[in-house]
N, CA, C and O atoms as a Maestro MAE file, in Angstrom:
{
 s_m_m2io_version
 :::
 2.0.0
}

f_m_ct {
 s_m_title
 :::
 protein
 m_atom[272] {
  # First column is atom index #
  i_m_mmod_type
  r_m_x_coord
  r_m_y_coord
  r_m_z_coord
  i_m_residue_number
  s_m_chain_name
  s_m_pdb_residue_name
  s_m_pdb_atom_name
  i_m_atomic_number
  :::
  1 25 7.648 -13.617 1.409 1 A "MET " " N  " 7
  2 3 7.073 -12.446 0.757 1 A "MET " " CA " 6
  3 2 5.965 -11.893 1.654 1 A "MET " " C  " 6
  4 15 5.077 -12.637 2.071 1 A "MET " " O  " 8
  5 25 6.013 -10.602 1.949 2 A "PRO " " N  " 7
  6 3 4.944 -9.995 2.764 2 A "PRO " " CA " 6
  7 2 3.609 -10.034 2.015 2 A "PRO " " C  " 6
  8 15 3.574 -10.072 0.785 2 A "PRO " " O  " 8
  9 25 2.536 -10.024 2.765 3 A "LYS " " N  " 7
  10 3 1.192 -10.032 2.183 3 A "LYS " " CA " 6
  11 2 0.880 -8.628 1.652 3 A "LYS " " C  " 6
  12 15 0.987 -7.641 2.380 3 A "LYS " " O  " 8
  13 25 0.490 -8.553 0.371 4 A "HIS " " N  " 7
  14 3 0.120 -7.289 -0.269 4 A "HIS " " CA " 6
  15 2 -1.368 -7.331 -0.596 4 A "HIS " " C  " 6
  16 15 -1.901 -8.371 -0.985 4 A "HIS " " O  " 8
  17 25 -2.031 -6.189 -0.434 5 A "ARG " " N  " 7
  18 3 -3.466 -6.103 -0.745 5 A "ARG " " CA " 6
  19 2 -3.787 -4.694 -1.205 5 A "ARG " " C  " 6
  20 15 -3.403 -3.717 -0.562 5 A "ARG " " O  " 8
  21 25 -4.498 -4.593 -2.327 6 A "ILE " " N  " 7
  22 3 -4.939 -3.282 -2.811 6 A "ILE " " CA " 6
  23 2 -6.207 -2.906 -2.054 6 A "ILE " " C  " 6
  24 15 -7.156 -3.688 -1.986 6 A "ILE " " O  " 8
  25 25 -6.216 -1.706 -1.488 7 A "LEU " " N  " 7
  26 3 -7.364 -1.247 -0.709 7 A "LEU " " CA " 6
  27 2 -8.480 -0.749 -1.611 7 A "LEU " " C  " 6
  28 15 -8.234 -0.208 -2.689 7 A "LEU " " O  " 8
  29 25 -9.712 -0.941 -1.154 8 A "SER " " N  " 7
  30 3 -10.856 -0.353 -1.851 8 A "SER " " CA " 6
  31 2 -10.800 1.160 -1.633 8 A "SER " " C  " 6
  32 15 -10.047 1.640 -0.785 8 A "SER " " O  " 8
  33 25 -11.578 1.895 -2.384 9 A "ILE " " N  " 7
  34 3 -11.599 3.358 -2.240 9 A "ILE " " CA " 6
  35 2 -12.006 3.747 -0.820 9 A "ILE " " C  " 6
  36 15 -11.419 4.652 -0.227 9 A "ILE " " O  " 8
  37 25 -13.006 3.063 -0.283 10 A "GLU " " N  " 7
  38 3 -13.478 3.377 1.064 10 A "GLU " " CA " 6
  39 2 -12.390 3.113 2.098 10 A "GLU " " C  " 6
  40 15 -12.180 3.918 3.006 10 A "GLU " " O  " 8
  41 25 -11.690 1.970 1.957 11 A "GLU " " N  " 7
  42 3 -10.615 1.644 2.886 11 A "GLU " " CA " 6
  43 2 -9.470 2.650 2.761 11 A "GLU " " C  " 6
  44 15 -8.888 3.060 3.766 11 A "GLU " " O  " 8
  45 25 -9.149 3.043 1.533 12 A "ALA " " N  " 7
  46 3 -8.070 3.998 1.301 12 A "ALA " " CA " 6
  47 2 -8.376 5.336 1.962 12 A "ALA " " C  " 6
  48 15 -7.505 5.924 2.603 12 A "ALA " " O  " 8
  49 25 -9.600 5.818 1.814 13 A "VAL " " N  " 7
  50 3 -10.000 7.089 2.432 13 A "VAL " " CA " 6
  51 2 -9.894 6.984 3.948 13 A "VAL " " C  " 6
  52 15 -9.419 7.910 4.606 13 A "VAL " " O  " 8
  53 25 -10.333 5.867 4.497 14 A "GLU " " N  " 7
  54 3 -10.274 5.661 5.948 14 A "GLU " " CA " 6
  55 2 -8.820 5.674 6.441 14 A "GLU " " C  " 6
  56 15 -8.510 6.303 7.453 14 A "GLU " " O  " 8
  57 25 -7.941 4.982 5.726 15 A "VAL " " N  " 7
  58 3 -6.523 4.930 6.112 15 A "VAL " " CA " 6
  59 2 -5.889 6.313 6.018 15 A "VAL " " C  " 6
  60 15 -5.173 6.728 6.929 15 A "VAL " " O  " 8
  61 25 -6.145 7.026 4.928 16 A "LEU " " N  " 7
  62 3 -5.575 8.362 4.767 16 A "LEU " " CA " 6
  63 2 -6.045 9.302 5.870 16 A "LEU " " C  " 6
  64 15 -5.258 10.087 6.398 16 A "LEU " " O  " 8
  65 25 -7.318 9.222 6.215 17 A "ASN " " N  " 7
  66 3 -7.849 10.058 7.304 17 A "ASN " " CA " 6
  67 2 -7.225 9.679 8.641 17 A "ASN " " C  " 6
  68 15 -6.872 10.549 9.437 17 A "ASN " " O  " 8
  69 25 -7.090 8.378 8.884 18 A "LYS " " N  " 7
  70 3 -6.506 7.911 10.137 18 A "LYS " " CA " 6
  71 2 -5.056 8.367 10.273 18 A "LYS " " C  " 6
  72 15 -4.619 8.760 11.355 18 A "LYS " " O  " 8
  73 25 -4.314 8.310 9.166 19 A "LEU " " N  " 7
  74 3 -2.908 8.711 9.196 19 A "LEU " " CA " 6
  75 2 -2.714 10.222 9.060 19 A "LEU " " C  " 6
  76 15 -1.643 10.746 9.366 19 A "LEU " " O  " 8
  77 25 -3.755 10.919 8.597 20 A "GLY " " N  " 7
  78 3 -3.667 12.368 8.428 20 A "GLY " " CA " 6
  79 2 -2.733 12.778 7.302 20 A "GLY " " C  " 6
  80 15 -2.008 13.767 7.416 20 A "GLY " " O  " 8
  81 25 -2.751 12.008 6.201 21 A "VAL " " N  " 7
  82 3 -1.871 12.295 5.067 21 A "VAL " " CA " 6
  83 2 -2.662 12.307 3.767 21 A "VAL " " C  " 6
  84 15 -3.795 11.829 3.699 21 A "VAL " " O  " 8
  85 25 -2.037 12.865 2.741 22 A "LYS " " N  " 7
  86 3 -2.577 12.819 1.385 22 A "LYS " " CA " 6
  87 2 -1.885 11.662 0.666 22 A "LYS " " C  " 6
  88 15 -0.804 11.249 1.085 22 A "LYS " " O  " 8
  89 25 -2.475 11.129 -0.402 23 A "PRO " " N  " 7
  90 3 -1.867 9.974 -1.082 23 A "PRO " " CA " 6
  91 2 -0.420 10.201 -1.499 23 A "PRO " " C  " 6
  92 15 0.402 9.293 -1.375 23 A "PRO " " O  " 8
  93 25 -0.089 11.395 -1.991 24 A "TRP " " N  " 7
  94 3 1.271 11.642 -2.465 24 A "TRP " " CA " 6
  95 2 2.300 11.700 -1.335 24 A "TRP " " C  " 6
  96 15 3.502 11.739 -1.595 24 A "TRP " " O  " 8
  97 25 1.833 11.707 -0.078 25 A "GLN " " N  " 7
  98 3 2.752 11.719 1.058 25 A "GLN " " CA " 6
  99 2 3.145 10.311 1.502 25 A "GLN " " C  " 6
  100 15 4.024 10.144 2.348 25 A "GLN " " O  " 8
  101 25 2.494 9.309 0.931 26 A "LEU " " N  " 7
  102 3 2.833 7.931 1.266 26 A "LEU " " CA " 6
  103 2 4.085 7.497 0.509 26 A "LEU " " C  " 6
  104 15 4.398 8.055 -0.543 26 A "LEU " " O  " 8
  105 25 4.798 6.509 1.036 27 A "PRO " " N  " 7
  106 3 5.901 5.937 0.259 27 A "PRO " " CA " 6
  107 2 5.343 5.364 -1.045 27 A "PRO " " C  " 6
  108 15 4.163 5.023 -1.126 27 A "PRO " " O  " 8
  109 25 6.189 5.264 -2.051 28 A "ARG " " N  " 7
  110 3 5.734 4.840 -3.375 28 A "ARG " " CA " 6
  111 2 6.140 3.406 -3.678 28 A "ARG " " C  " 6
  112 15 7.118 2.885 -3.142 28 A "ARG " " O  " 8
  113 25 5.354 2.782 -4.562 29 A "ILE " " N  " 7
  114 3 5.705 1.485 -5.113 29 A "ILE " " CA " 6
  115 2 5.372 1.544 -6.601 29 A "ILE " " C  " 6
  116 15 4.317 2.049 -6.984 29 A "ILE " " O  " 8
  117 25 6.253 1.038 -7.423 30 A "SER " " N  " 7
  118 3 6.103 1.140 -8.871 30 A "SER " " CA " 6
  119 2 4.990 0.232 -9.391 30 A "SER " " C  " 6
  120 15 4.801 -0.885 -8.908 30 A "SER " " O  " 8
  121 25 4.263 0.730 -10.378 31 A "ALA " " N  " 7
  122 3 3.255 -0.083 -11.053 31 A "ALA " " CA " 6
  123 2 3.909 -1.244 -11.780 31 A "ALA " " C  " 6
  124 15 3.235 -2.212 -12.132 31 A "ALA " " O  " 8
  125 25 5.221 -1.158 -12.011 32 A "ASN " " N  " 7
  126 3 5.957 -2.232 -12.680 32 A "ASN " " CA " 6
  127 2 6.482 -3.288 -11.710 32 A "ASN " " C  " 6
  128 15 7.084 -4.273 -12.137 32 A "ASN " " O  " 8
  129 25 6.262 -3.093 -10.415 33 A "ASP " " N  " 7
  130 3 6.671 -4.082 -9.423 33 A "ASP " " CA " 6
  131 2 5.905 -5.378 -9.711 33 A "ASP " " C  " 6
  132 15 4.696 -5.334 -9.941 33 A "ASP " " O  " 8
  133 25 6.585 -6.525 -9.701 34 A "PRO " " N  " 7
  134 3 5.905 -7.789 -10.041 34 A "PRO " " CA " 6
  135 2 4.652 -8.078 -9.216 34 A "PRO " " C  " 6
  136 15 3.662 -8.557 -9.770 34 A "PRO " " O  " 8
  137 25 4.663 -7.806 -7.924 35 A "ILE " " N  " 7
  138 3 3.480 -8.097 -7.098 35 A "ILE " " CA " 6
  139 2 2.326 -7.162 -7.454 35 A "ILE " " C  " 6
  140 15 1.166 -7.572 -7.416 35 A "ILE " " O  " 8
  141 25 2.631 -5.918 -7.797 36 A "ILE " " N  " 7
  142 3 1.582 -4.971 -8.177 36 A "ILE " " CA " 6
  143 2 0.967 -5.399 -9.512 36 A "ILE " " C  " 6
  144 15 -0.248 -5.325 -9.694 36 A "ILE " " O  " 8
  145 25 1.814 -5.846 -10.442 37 A "LYS " " N  " 7
  146 3 1.290 -6.366 -11.715 37 A "LYS " " CA " 6
  147 2 0.397 -7.570 -11.472 37 A "LYS " " C  " 6
  148 15 -0.667 -7.686 -12.081 37 A "LYS " " O  " 8
  149 25 0.817 -8.469 -10.587 38 A "LEU " " N  " 7
  150 3 0.048 -9.664 -10.268 38 A "LEU " " CA " 6
  151 2 -1.319 -9.306 -9.675 38 A "LEU " " C  " 6
  152 15 -2.327 -9.941 -9.986 38 A "LEU " " O  " 8
  153 25 -1.338 -8.281 -8.817 39 A "LEU " " N  " 7
  154 3 -2.591 -7.861 -8.171 39 A "LEU " " CA " 6
  155 2 -3.466 -6.996 -9.081 39 A "LEU " " C  " 6
  156 15 -4.637 -6.762 -8.781 39 A "LEU " " O  " 8
  157 25 -2.895 -6.521 -10.192 40 A "GLY " " N  " 7
  158 3 -3.652 -5.656 -11.096 40 A "GLY " " CA " 6
  159 2 -3.711 -4.217 -10.624 40 A "GLY " " C  " 6
  160 15 -4.657 -3.497 -10.944 40 A "GLY " " O  " 8
  161 25 -2.715 -3.793 -9.870 41 A "GLY " " N  " 7
  162 3 -2.688 -2.427 -9.364 41 A "GLY " " CA " 6
  163 2 -2.409 -1.415 -10.462 41 A "GLY " " C  " 6
  164 15 -1.741 -1.708 -11.454 41 A "GLY " " O  " 8
  165 25 -2.937 -0.223 -10.258 42 A "LYS " " N  " 7
  166 3 -2.716 0.858 -11.219 42 A "LYS " " CA " 6
  167 2 -2.334 2.120 -10.450 42 A "LYS " " C  " 6
  168 15 -2.609 2.224 -9.254 42 A "LYS " " O  " 8
  169 25 -1.703 3.078 -11.125 43 A "PRO " " N  " 7
  170 3 -1.289 4.303 -10.435 43 A "PRO " " CA " 6
  171 2 -2.452 4.946 -9.665 43 A "PRO " " C  " 6
  172 15 -3.567 5.069 -10.171 43 A "PRO " " O  " 8
  173 25 -2.157 5.341 -8.452 44 A "GLY " " N  " 7
  174 3 -3.162 5.952 -7.583 44 A "GLY " " CA " 6
  175 2 -3.728 4.983 -6.562 44 A "GLY " " C  " 6
  176 15 -4.273 5.414 -5.546 44 A "GLY " " O  " 8
  177 25 -3.612 3.673 -6.809 45 A "ASP " " N  " 7
  178 3 -4.083 2.686 -5.829 45 A "ASP " " CA " 6
  179 2 -3.217 2.744 -4.588 45 A "ASP " " C  " 6
  180 15 -2.039 3.094 -4.654 45 A "ASP " " O  " 8
  181 25 -3.804 2.402 -3.464 46 A "ILE " " N  " 7
  182 3 -3.053 2.314 -2.217 46 A "ILE " " CA " 6
  183 2 -2.979 0.842 -1.831 46 A "ILE " " C  " 6
  184 15 -3.982 0.128 -1.825 46 A "ILE " " O  " 8
  185 25 -1.762 0.409 -1.510 47 A "VAL " " N  " 7
  186 3 -1.496 -0.981 -1.196 47 A "VAL " " CA " 6
  187 2 -1.152 -1.111 0.280 47 A "VAL " " C  " 6
  188 15 -0.347 -0.349 0.817 47 A "VAL " " O  " 8
  189 25 -1.773 -2.088 0.924 48 A "GLU " " N  " 7
  190 3 -1.447 -2.424 2.308 48 A "GLU " " CA " 6
  191 2 -0.457 -3.583 2.272 48 A "GLU " " C  " 6
  192 15 -0.701 -4.600 1.623 48 A "GLU " " O  " 8
  193 25 0.655 -3.421 2.972 49 A "ILE " " N  " 7
  194 3 1.672 -4.461 3.025 49 A "ILE " " CA " 6
  195 2 1.823 -4.885 4.479 49 A "ILE " " C  " 6
  196 15 2.137 -4.074 5.350 49 A "ILE " " O  " 8
  197 25 1.594 -6.166 4.721 50 A "GLU " " N  " 7
  198 3 1.646 -6.702 6.086 50 A "GLU " " CA " 6
  199 2 2.889 -7.572 6.227 50 A "GLU " " C  " 6
  200 15 3.046 -8.574 5.529 50 A "GLU " " O  " 8
  201 25 3.761 -7.176 7.136 51 A "ARG " " N  " 7
  202 3 5.003 -7.910 7.366 51 A "ARG " " CA " 6
  203 2 5.002 -8.482 8.777 51 A "ARG " " C  " 6
  204 15 4.463 -7.887 9.710 51 A "ARG " " O  " 8
  205 25 5.617 -9.646 8.905 52 A "ASN " " N  " 7
  206 3 5.817 -10.226 10.225 52 A "ASN " " CA " 6
  207 2 7.155 -9.750 10.748 52 A "ASN " " C  " 6
  208 15 8.164 -9.799 10.045 52 A "ASN " " O  " 8
  209 25 7.155 -9.290 11.987 53 A "SER " " N  " 7
  210 3 8.369 -8.771 12.610 53 A "SER " " CA " 6
  211 2 8.632 -9.534 13.898 53 A "SER " " C  " 6
  212 15 7.715 -9.733 14.694 53 A "SER " " O  " 8
  213 25 9.874 -9.966 14.116 54 A "PRO " " N  " 7
  214 3 10.167 -10.690 15.356 54 A "PRO " " CA " 6
  215 2 9.989 -9.829 16.608 54 A "PRO " " C  " 6
  216 15 9.740 -10.357 17.692 54 A "PRO " " O  " 8
  217 25 10.114 -8.512 16.465 55 A "THR " " N  " 7
  218 3 9.988 -7.645 17.640 55 A "THR " " CA " 6
  219 2 8.624 -6.978 17.742 55 A "THR " " C  " 6
  220 15 8.120 -6.779 18.848 55 A "THR " " O  " 8
  221 25 8.019 -6.630 16.615 56 A "ALA " " N  " 7
  222 3 6.751 -5.901 16.646 56 A "ALA " " CA " 6
  223 2 5.546 -6.795 16.361 56 A "ALA " " C  " 6
  224 15 4.408 -6.334 16.443 56 A "ALA " " O  " 8
  225 25 5.775 -8.055 16.031 57 A "GLY " " N  " 7
  226 3 4.664 -8.927 15.657 57 A "GLY " " CA " 6
  227 2 4.263 -8.640 14.228 57 A "GLY " " C  " 6
  228 15 5.024 -8.917 13.301 57 A "GLY " " O  " 8
  229 25 3.079 -8.089 14.039 58 A "LYS " " N  " 7
  230 3 2.592 -7.745 12.703 58 A "LYS " " CA " 6
  231 2 2.815 -6.253 12.471 58 A "LYS " " C  " 6
  232 15 2.425 -5.425 13.294 58 A "LYS " " O  " 8
  233 25 3.443 -5.917 11.348 59 A "HIS " " N  " 7
  234 3 3.726 -4.523 11.005 59 A "HIS " " CA " 6
  235 2 3.058 -4.221 9.662 59 A "HIS " " C  " 6
  236 15 3.320 -4.904 8.672 59 A "HIS " " O  " 8
  237 25 2.201 -3.204 9.624 60 A "VAL " " N  " 7
  238 3 1.469 -2.853 8.412 60 A "VAL " " CA " 6
  239 2 1.962 -1.505 7.894 60 A "VAL " " C  " 6
  240 15 2.076 -0.542 8.654 60 A "VAL " " O  " 8
  241 25 2.253 -1.444 6.601 61 A "VAL " " N  " 7
  242 3 2.648 -0.200 5.952 61 A "VAL " " CA " 6
  243 2 1.768 0.005 4.728 61 A "VAL " " C  " 6
  244 15 1.181 -0.941 4.204 61 A "VAL " " O  " 8
  245 25 1.686 1.232 4.289 62 A "TYR " " N  " 7
  246 3 0.875 1.586 3.123 62 A "TYR " " CA " 6
  247 2 1.754 2.275 2.103 62 A "TYR " " C  " 6
  248 15 2.631 3.066 2.451 62 A "TYR " " O  " 8
  249 25 1.511 1.969 0.837 63 A "ARG " " N  " 7
  250 3 2.255 2.588 -0.263 63 A "ARG " " CA " 6
  251 2 1.276 2.965 -1.365 63 A "ARG " " C  " 6
  252 15 0.246 2.315 -1.541 63 A "ARG " " O  " 8
  253 25 1.599 4.012 -2.100 64 A "VAL " " N  " 7
  254 3 0.780 4.419 -3.216 64 A "VAL " " CA " 6
  255 2 1.469 3.943 -4.503 64 A "VAL " " C  " 6
  256 15 2.687 4.054 -4.644 64 A "VAL " " O  " 8
  257 25 0.676 3.417 -5.429 65 A "VAL " " N  " 7
  258 3 1.204 2.916 -6.699 65 A "VAL " " CA " 6
  259 2 1.439 4.105 -7.622 65 A "VAL " " C  " 6
  260 15 0.565 4.950 -7.812 65 A "VAL " " O  " 8
  261 25 2.656 4.149 -8.199 66 A "VAL " " N  " 7
  262 3 3.007 5.210 -9.132 66 A "VAL " " CA " 6
  263 2 3.536 4.589 -10.412 66 A "VAL " " C  " 6
  264 15 3.987 3.443 -10.415 66 A "VAL " " O  " 8
  265 25 3.481 5.347 -11.500 67 A "SER " " N  " 7
  266 3 3.992 4.834 -12.776 67 A "SER " " CA " 6
  267 2 5.359 5.444 -13.052 67 A "SER " " C  " 6
  268 15 5.465 6.608 -13.439 67 A "SER " " O  " 8
  269 25 6.379 4.664 -12.854 68 A "TYR " " N  " 7
  270 3 7.742 5.021 -13.242 68 A "TYR " " CA " 6
  271 2 8.580 3.797 -13.329 68 A "TYR " " C  " 6
  272 15 9.767 3.883 -13.644 68 A "TYR " " O  " 8
  :::
 }
 m_bond[271] {
  # First column is bond index #
  i_m_from
  i_m_to
  i_m_order
  :::
  1 1 2 1
  2 2 3 1
  3 3 4 2
  4 3 5 1
  5 5 6 1
  6 6 7 1
  7 7 8 2
  8 7 9 1
  9 9 10 1
  10 10 11 1
  11 11 12 2
  12 11 13 1
  13 13 14 1
  14 14 15 1
  15 15 16 2
  16 15 17 1
  17 17 18 1
  18 18 19 1
  19 19 20 2
  20 19 21 1
  21 21 22 1
  22 22 23 1
  23 23 24 2
  24 23 25 1
  25 25 26 1
  26 26 27 1
  27 27 28 2
  28 27 29 1
  29 29 30 1
  30 30 31 1
  31 31 32 2
  32 31 33 1
  33 33 34 1
  34 34 35 1
  35 35 36 2
  36 35 37 1
  37 37 38 1
  38 38 39 1
  39 39 40 2
  40 39 41 1
  41 41 42 1
  42 42 43 1
  43 43 44 2
  44 43 45 1
  45 45 46 1
  46 46 47 1
  47 47 48 2
  48 47 49 1
  49 49 50 1
  50 50 51 1
  51 51 52 2
  52 51 53 1
  53 53 54 1
  54 54 55 1
  55 55 56 2
  56 55 57 1
  57 57 58 1
  58 58 59 1
  59 59 60 2
  60 59 61 1
  61 61 62 1
  62 62 63 1
  63 63 64 2
  64 63 65 1
  65 65 66 1
  66 66 67 1
  67 67 68 2
  68 67 69 1
  69 69 70 1
  70 70 71 1
  71 71 72 2
  72 71 73 1
  73 73 74 1
  74 74 75 1
  75 75 76 2
  76 75 77 1
  77 77 78 1
  78 78 79 1
  79 79 80 2
  80 79 81 1
  81 81 82 1
  82 82 83 1
  83 83 84 2
  84 83 85 1
  85 85 86 1
  86 86 87 1
  87 87 88 2
  88 87 89 1
  89 89 90 1
  90 90 91 1
  91 91 92 2
  92 91 93 1
  93 93 94 1
  94 94 95 1
  95 95 96 2
  96 95 97 1
  97 97 98 1
  98 98 99 1
  99 99 100 2
  100 99 101 1
  101 101 102 1
  102 102 103 1
  103 103 104 2
  104 103 105 1
  105 105 106 1
  106 106 107 1
  107 107 108 2
  108 107 109 1
  109 109 110 1
  110 110 111 1
  111 111 112 2
  112 111 113 1
  113 113 114 1
  114 114 115 1
  115 115 116 2
  116 115 117 1
  117 117 118 1
  118 118 119 1
  119 119 120 2
  120 119 121 1
  121 121 122 1
  122 122 123 1
  123 123 124 2
  124 123 125 1
  125 125 126 1
  126 126 127 1
  127 127 128 2
  128 127 129 1
  129 129 130 1
  130 130 131 1
  131 131 132 2
  132 131 133 1
  133 133 134 1
  134 134 135 1
  135 135 136 2
  136 135 137 1
  137 137 138 1
  138 138 139 1
  139 139 140 2
  140 139 141 1
  141 141 142 1
  142 142 143 1
  143 143 144 2
  144 143 145 1
  145 145 146 1
  146 146 147 1
  147 147 148 2
  148 147 149 1
  149 149 150 1
  150 150 151 1
  151 151 152 2
  152 151 153 1
  153 153 154 1
  154 154 155 1
  155 155 156 2
  156 155 157 1
  157 157 158 1
  158 158 159 1
  159 159 160 2
  160 159 161 1
  161 161 162 1
  162 162 163 1
  163 163 164 2
  164 163 165 1
  165 165 166 1
  166 166 167 1
  167 167 168 2
  168 167 169 1
  169 169 170 1
  170 170 171 1
  171 171 172 2
  172 171 173 1
  173 173 174 1
  174 174 175 1
  175 175 176 2
  176 175 177 1
  177 177 178 1
  178 178 179 1
  179 179 180 2
  180 179 181 1
  181 181 182 1
  182 182 183 1
  183 183 184 2
  184 183 185 1
  185 185 186 1
  186 186 187 1
  187 187 188 2
  188 187 189 1
  189 189 190 1
  190 190 191 1
  191 191 192 2
  192 191 193 1
  193 193 194 1
  194 194 195 1
  195 195 196 2
  196 195 197 1
  197 197 198 1
  198 198 199 1
  199 199 200 2
  200 199 201 1
  201 201 202 1
  202 202 203 1
  203 203 204 2
  204 203 205 1
  205 205 206 1
  206 206 207 1
  207 207 208 2
  208 207 209 1
  209 209 210 1
  210 210 211 1
  211 211 212 2
  212 211 213 1
  213 213 214 1
  214 214 215 1
  215 215 216 2
  216 215 217 1
  217 217 218 1
  218 218 219 1
  219 219 220 2
  220 219 221 1
  221 221 222 1
  222 222 223 1
  223 223 224 2
  224 223 225 1
  225 225 226 1
  226 226 227 1
  227 227 228 2
  228 227 229 1
  229 229 230 1
  230 230 231 1
  231 231 232 2
  232 231 233 1
  233 233 234 1
  234 234 235 1
  235 235 236 2
  236 235 237 1
  237 237 238 1
  238 238 239 1
  239 239 240 2
  240 239 241 1
  241 241 242 1
  242 242 243 1
  243 243 244 2
  244 243 245 1
  245 245 246 1
  246 246 247 1
  247 247 248 2
  248 247 249 1
  249 249 250 1
  250 250 251 1
  251 251 252 2
  252 251 253 1
  253 253 254 1
  254 254 255 1
  255 255 256 2
  256 255 257 1
  257 257 258 1
  258 258 259 1
  259 259 260 2
  260 259 261 1
  261 261 262 1
  262 262 263 1
  263 263 264 2
  264 263 265 1
  265 265 266 1
  266 266 267 1
  267 267 268 2
  268 267 269 1
  269 269 270 1
  270 270 271 1
  271 271 272 2
  :::
 }
}
């Protein structure tokens, strides 16, 4: 299972500025996803997902929590 972490507001703003996107432009993850429920995520939160890749080493992606 990849490492998931909910970003603080300050971290989220920094990531959005670095990527040059608005929250709704990020890929989505459901608030009903088991890991999001476990972390206590709510719609609007931004989640950092860190995956290990055999070719890229560490790969980090960001998703916005949505309710559906």
